[in-house]
C-alpha positions as CSV (number, residue, x, y, z in Angstrom):
1,M,0.0,0.1,0.3
2,K,2.8,2.5,0.8
3,S,3.7,2.4,-3.2
4,T,0.4,2.7,-4.3
5,R,0.3,6.2,-1.4
6,M,4.0,7.3,-2.9
7,F,2.7,7.2,-6.5
8,S,-0.3,8.9,-5.6
9,I,2.1,11.2,-3.6
10,L,3.9,12.2,-6.5
11,N,0.9,12.2,-9.1
12,L,-1.2,14.7,-6.8
13,V,2.3,16.7,-6.2
14,V,3.0,16.9,-10.0
15,N,-1.0,18.0,-11.0
16,H,-1.9,20.6,-8.5
17,Q,2.2,22.0,-8.7
18,K,2.1,22.2,-4.7
19,M,-0.1,20.5,-2.3
20,T,0.5,21.4,1.7
21,A,1.1,18.2,3.5
22,Q,-2.3,18.6,5.7
23,E,-3.9,18.1,2.2
24,L,-2.3,15.3,1.2
25,A,-3.0,13.3,4.2
26,E,-6.5,14.8,4.4
27,K,-7.4,13.4,0.4
28,L,-5.2,10.3,0.9
29,V,-6.2,9.4,4.7
30,V,-3.4,9.2,6.3
31,S,-1.6,11.2,9.0
32,K,0.5,13.5,7.8
33,R,3.4,11.9,9.5
34,T,3.2,8.9,7.4
35,I,3.3,11.7,4.4
36,Y,6.4,13.3,5.7
37,R,7.5,9.2,5.8
38,D,7.0,8.8,1.8
39,I,8.2,12.2,1.1
40,E,11.5,11.5,2.5
41,S,11.5,7.9,1.4
42,L,11.1,9.6,-2.6
43,N,13.4,11.6,-2.0
44,L,16.2,8.9,-1.1
45,A,14.9,7.4,-4.1
46,G,16.1,10.2,-6.2
47,I,12.8,12.2,-6.8
48,P,13.0,15.7,-5.3
49,I,10.3,16.6,-3.4
50,V,10.9,19.9,-1.4
51,S,9.0,22.3,0.8
52,Y,8.1,25.8,-0.8
53,P,7.8,28.3,2.5
54,G,5.5,31.0,2.5
55,Q,1.6,32.0,1.5
56,G,1.1,29.6,-1.4
57,G,3.9,26.9,-0.6
58,G,3.5,23.8,0.5
59,L,5.4,20.5,-1.3
60,G,6.6,20.5,-4.7
61,I,8.7,18.7,-7.4
62,L,12.0,20.7,-7.7
63,A,11.7,23.6,-10.4
64,N,13.1,22.0,-13.2
65,Y,13.5,18.7,-12.7
66,K,13.5,15.5,-15.0
67,L,13.1,11.8,-14.5
68,D,15.3,10.0,-16.0
69,K,13.3,6.9,-18.0
70,K,16.9,4.9,-17.8
71,F,16.8,6.0,-13.8
72,F,15.0,2.3,-14.1
73,S,15.0,-1.1,-14.9
74,I,12.6,-2.6,-16.7
75,D,11.5,-4.6,-13.8
76,E,11.2,-1.3,-12.0
77,L,9.6,0.0,-14.4
78,Q,7.0,-2.8,-14.9
79,T,6.4,-2.3,-11.1
80,I,5.7,1.4,-11.8
81,L,2.8,0.1,-14.4
82,I,1.4,-2.3,-11.8
83,G,1.3,0.6,-9.5
84,L,-0.3,3.0,-11.4
85,D,-2.9,0.6,-13.4
86,A,-4.3,-0.4,-9.6
87,L,-4.4,3.5,-8.7
88,N,-6.4,3.9,-12.4
89,S,-8.7,0.8,-11.4
90,I,-10.5,3.1,-8.3
91,H,-9.6,7.0,-9.4
92,T,-10.8,8.3,-12.5
93,E,-9.0,10.9,-13.3
94,N,-7.2,10.9,-16.9
95,N,-3.6,11.7,-15.7
96,I,-3.2,8.3,-14.7
97,K,-3.8,7.0,-17.7
98,H,-1.8,9.7,-19.3
99,L,1.4,8.5,-17.0
100,I,0.9,4.8,-18.3
101,T,0.5,6.0,-22.1
102,K,4.1,7.9,-21.8
103,I,5.8,5.4,-20.0
104,V,4.8,2.9,-22.5
105,E,4.8,5.1,-25.3
106,K,8.9,6.1,-24.5
107,D,9.7,2.7,-24.2
108,E,12.0,1.4,-26.3
109,Q,11.7,-2.1,-25.6
110,T,8.6,-4.0,-26.4
111,I,8.2,-6.0,-22.7
112,L,6.2,-3.3,-21.9
113,K,4.1,-2.5,-24.6
114,N,3.8,-6.2,-24.7
115,A,2.2,-6.1,-20.7
116,D,-0.8,-7.2,-20.0
117,I,-1.2,-6.1,-16.6
118,A,-4.9,-6.0,-15.3
119,I,-5.6,-5.4,-11.9
120,D,-9.0,-4.0,-10.4
121,L,-9.3,-2.4,-6.7
122,S,-12.4,-1.3,-7.4
123,S,-14.1,-3.2,-5.0
């Protein structure tokens, strides 16, 4: 569940530019402390989520940061797709479908393009 929540945090922060820990906690129905632990895990994984102070501040991805797809192995990309597919089954937001499409379209190897992954968490 932690990996799914971390994908959700990443997705929310990317799509909203900045969100407070309280907003993320309410959206994901966890404590602020859990959000901070997940942010720390994302930072350790090399995804720079930083805190912007002041009015209109919050947590966001470091400006101009681009995630290099070659950062992940094929197995890791498949795990990411499984997590995104699971999120997609419970959240009907187009941005999750967009992320899945971006990962599969940019894949130079056919392993991900031909992968049939079906996870339904909606029940």
